[in-house]
TORTI-282807 format. One line per 10 residues: number of its first residue (from 0); for each residue x, y, z of C-alpha. Coordinates in nm, 4 decimals. Example, Ala and Ser with C-alpha at 12.3 -4.5 7.8 and 13.67 -1.06 7.14 Angstrom:
0> 1.2300 -0.4500 0.7800; 1.3670 -0.1060 0.7140 .
// end
This chain:
0> -9.4337 3.7162 2.9932; -9.4011 3.3535 3.1040; -9.0414 3.2238 3.1039; -8.9008 2.8701 3.1271; -8.5342 2.8492 3.2364; -8.3380 2.5579 3.0873; -7.9820 2.4888 3.2059; -7.8107 2.1777 3.3376; -7.6322 2.3782 3.6098; -7.8392 2.4822 3.9110 .
10> -7.6284 2.7941 3.9901; -7.6877 2.9218 3.6353; -8.0637 2.8686 3.6734; -8.0579 3.0470 4.0091; -7.8728 3.3450 3.8614; -8.1211 3.3812 3.5759; -8.4136 3.3569 3.8160; -8.2644 3.6368 4.0296; -8.2055 3.8589 3.7252; -8.5573 3.7983 3.5966 .
20> -8.6969 3.8821 3.9391; -8.5759 4.2400 3.8884; -8.7856 4.2854 3.5732; -9.1526 4.3823 3.5858; -9.4008 4.1663 3.3971; -9.1861 3.8524 3.4001; -9.3141 3.5251 3.5488; -9.0763 3.2292 3.5771; -9.3128 2.9351 3.5304; -9.0572 2.6561 3.5593 .
30> -8.7067 2.5182 3.5220; -8.5544 2.2239 3.3370; -8.2067 2.0696 3.3475; -8.2031 1.9137 3.0003; -8.3686 1.9405 2.6605; -8.6075 1.6496 2.6930; -8.7466 1.7804 3.0197; -8.7708 2.1251 2.8608; -8.9885 1.9939 2.5774; -9.2258 1.8284 2.8239 .
40> -9.2359 2.1416 3.0404; -9.3045 2.3565 2.7340; -9.6023 2.1403 2.6432; -9.7422 2.1581 2.9960; -9.6623 2.5177 3.0916; -9.6932 2.6936 2.7522; -9.4245 2.9581 2.8224; -9.3778 3.2599 2.5986; -8.9991 3.2279 2.6162; -8.7287 2.9706 2.6861 .
50> -8.3922 3.0847 2.8198; -8.2060 2.7871 2.6790; -7.8541 2.6663 2.7530; -7.6701 2.5066 2.4589; -7.4382 2.2446 2.6074; -7.6552 2.0002 2.8002; -7.6653 1.6204 2.8347; -7.9067 1.3977 2.6392; -8.0685 1.6622 2.4173; -7.8668 1.9806 2.3781 .
60> -8.0034 2.3303 2.3319; -7.9716 2.3386 1.9523; -8.1625 2.0119 1.9111; -8.4238 2.1325 2.1594; -8.4720 2.4568 1.9653; -8.5181 2.2636 1.6409; -8.7886 2.0492 1.8033; -8.9641 2.3589 1.9368; -8.9563 2.5171 1.5915; -9.1713 2.2319 1.4590 .
70> -9.4624 2.3344 1.6817; -9.7554 2.5288 1.5406; -9.7070 2.8015 1.8001; -9.3466 2.7771 1.9220; -9.2205 2.9871 2.2117; -8.9471 3.2439 2.1617; -8.5949 3.1179 2.2318; -8.2988 3.3056 2.3759; -7.9811 3.0995 2.4089; -7.7620 3.1384 2.7159 .
80> -7.4155 2.9835 2.6976; -7.0603 3.0116 2.8238; -6.9303 2.9642 2.4693; -6.9348 3.2247 2.1948; -6.8731 3.0029 1.8939; -7.2370 2.8915 1.8548; -7.3818 3.2327 1.7682; -7.4314 3.1724 1.3956; -7.5890 2.8320 1.4519; -7.8140 2.9838 1.7180 .
90> -7.9614 3.2428 1.4847; -8.0039 2.9796 1.2138; -8.2189 2.7985 1.4724; -8.4380 3.1131 1.4796; -8.3301 3.2239 1.8262; -8.4204 3.5842 1.9024; -8.0973 3.6474 2.0912; -7.7769 3.4898 2.2203; -7.6478 3.5704 2.5689; -7.2976 3.4786 2.6833 .
100> -7.2575 3.3800 3.0473; -7.2323 3.5332 3.2960; -7.5494 3.7018 3.1732; -7.5653 4.0729 3.2580; -7.8871 4.2397 3.3732; -7.8808 4.5079 3.1020; -7.8163 4.2571 2.8260; -8.0968 4.0307 2.9486; -8.3415 4.3217 2.9519; -8.2468 4.4097 2.5930 .
110> -8.3137 4.0509 2.4845; -8.6502 4.0425 2.6605; -8.7481 4.3672 2.4888; -8.6949 4.1961 2.1540; -8.9265 3.9132 2.2598; -9.1952 4.1601 2.3718; -9.1715 4.3441 2.0400; -9.2186 4.0221 1.8459; -9.5178 3.9344 2.0637; -9.6851 4.2671 1.9904 .
120> -9.6390 4.2207 1.6154; -9.7825 3.8671 1.6263; -10.0766 3.9841 1.8358; -10.1584 4.2510 1.5787; -10.1373 3.9967 1.2963; -10.3571 3.7497 1.4826; -10.6106 4.0235 1.5466; -10.6434 4.0726 1.1742; -10.6768 3.6996 1.1128; -10.9837 3.6426 1.3328 .
130> -11.0395 3.4642 1.6615; -10.7515 3.2949 1.8382; -10.9825 3.0852 2.0630; -11.3105 2.8951 2.0335; -11.5710 2.8562 2.3057; -11.6795 2.5183 2.4448; -11.9466 2.4486 2.7049; -11.8487 2.2072 2.9837; -12.0671 2.1284 3.2842; -12.2622 2.4464 3.2224 .
140> -11.9534 2.6690 3.2083; -11.7948 2.8313 2.9046; -11.4285 2.7554 2.8431; -11.1809 2.8582 2.5740; -10.9626 2.6392 2.3537; -10.6805 2.7807 2.1424; -10.7336 2.7463 1.7675; -10.3625 2.6845 1.7159; -10.3810 2.3729 1.9378; -10.6436 2.2003 1.7213 .
150> -10.5166 1.9015 1.5241; -10.8334 1.8368 1.3251; -11.2099 1.8874 1.3312; -11.4667 1.6163 1.2592; -11.8441 1.6461 1.2282; -12.0846 1.3818 1.3538; -12.4561 1.4613 1.3171; -12.5083 1.8099 1.4615; -12.1850 1.8256 1.6628; -11.8255 1.9013 1.5651 .
160> -11.5445 1.7469 1.7663; -11.2157 1.9342 1.7968; -10.9239 1.6957 1.8437; -10.6401 1.8445 2.0476; -10.3279 1.6854 2.1989; -10.4556 1.4417 2.4590; -10.8207 1.5432 2.4525; -11.1362 1.6084 2.2528; -11.3836 1.8966 2.2831; -11.7377 1.9348 2.1435 .
170> -11.8074 2.2578 1.9544; -12.1440 2.4166 1.8887; -12.0358 2.5703 1.5570; -12.0756 2.3939 1.2241; -11.7865 2.2661 1.0173; -11.8881 2.5021 0.7371; -11.8749 2.8053 0.9674; -11.5312 2.7072 1.0923; -11.4016 2.6497 0.7401; -11.5263 2.9906 0.6268 .
180> -11.3608 3.1678 0.9196; -11.0361 2.9718 0.9354; -10.9990 2.8590 0.5747; -10.6293 2.9480 0.5619; -10.5536 2.7431 0.8725; -10.7666 2.4343 0.8004; -10.7878 2.2064 0.4965; -11.0942 2.0024 0.4048; -11.0209 1.6334 0.3470; -11.3759 1.4972 0.3679 .
190> -11.7277 1.6402 0.3842; -11.7116 1.5755 0.7598; -11.3488 1.6637 0.8377; -11.1035 1.9531 0.8379; -10.7369 1.9146 0.9323; -10.4819 2.1723 1.0392; -10.3006 2.2483 0.7155; -9.9535 2.2720 0.8690; -9.9926 1.9288 1.0300; -10.0424 1.7470 0.6971 .
200> -9.7633 1.4945 0.6572; -9.8769 1.2261 0.4117; -10.1369 0.9725 0.3006; -10.1854 0.6211 0.4376; -10.4178 0.3425 0.3255; -10.6020 0.1203 0.5713; -10.6648 -0.2519 0.5258; -10.9843 -0.1798 0.3346; -10.8068 0.0492 0.0898; -10.9433 0.3772 0.2280 .
210> -10.7007 0.6688 0.2297; -10.6351 0.8659 0.5478; -10.4219 1.1707 0.6124; -10.1220 1.1326 0.8390; -10.0616 1.4288 1.0660; -9.7313 1.5408 1.2131; -9.7126 1.4428 1.5785; -10.0402 1.2492 1.5574; -10.0170 0.9686 1.3028; -10.3274 0.8571 1.1156 .
220> -10.6045 1.1136 1.0997; -10.9421 1.1368 0.9236; -11.0326 0.9522 0.6065; -10.9844 1.1391 0.2773; -11.2788 1.1348 0.0377; -11.2185 1.0576 -0.3297; -11.3291 1.4108 -0.4117; -11.0556 1.5690 -0.1988; -10.7770 1.3166 -0.2592; -10.6337 1.4900 -0.5719 .
230> -10.6012 1.8199 -0.3844; -10.4241 1.6555 -0.0904; -10.1820 1.4831 -0.3268; -10.1157 1.8112 -0.5084; -10.0309 1.9897 -0.1832; -9.7936 1.7127 -0.0782; -9.6218 1.7158 -0.4198; -9.5704 2.0926 -0.4011; -9.4144 2.0561 -0.0580; -9.1697 1.8093 -0.2096 .
// end
């Protein structure tokens, strides 16, 4: 399990690192001293778990957890704090556990066991739902991209481009094949485009009057065809 430690006090980070070092299967992939740095580190390091302090400068732990919860595949969160009065708010933020400092070894191991249990359940559910990764060919080598990182898919002639945060990848599978396999995850907006359903945020018109989807965390996405526009509007109305 990959863990990111987030605390504005270096001694607290050091203590957690020492405690984690006594537990098999745990890899501390990084540290952060505030919420904003933690969000950037999460994007880069893709940890399975954040041990997250609550009272921090700039962006506190609660606000950080709420930002993480917006992600398509958020990491687990365990709060670590010297104050006990935030427990209810912590669980409302979907934290898996709440550890009061000084964190004890036994209590930390119990919290990590809860994270591992959740991971096993999600893995079983994903196994039933189909592939979690797609294959791309780059410079003669095969590489994997995570389906849950895809923002949208767009076909151009015989190729399909997968748009991911900060990059694009060419796929050798057709848009129709991908829609049939991942129909619950993706939503067709045009004969040449599928978007990630959970990213749909709204509709925006360009200067020529064409409608485009707006995607959470992305902005303007693919054009919406007249055929699919009523369905997109219906989904947005139902979401309120």
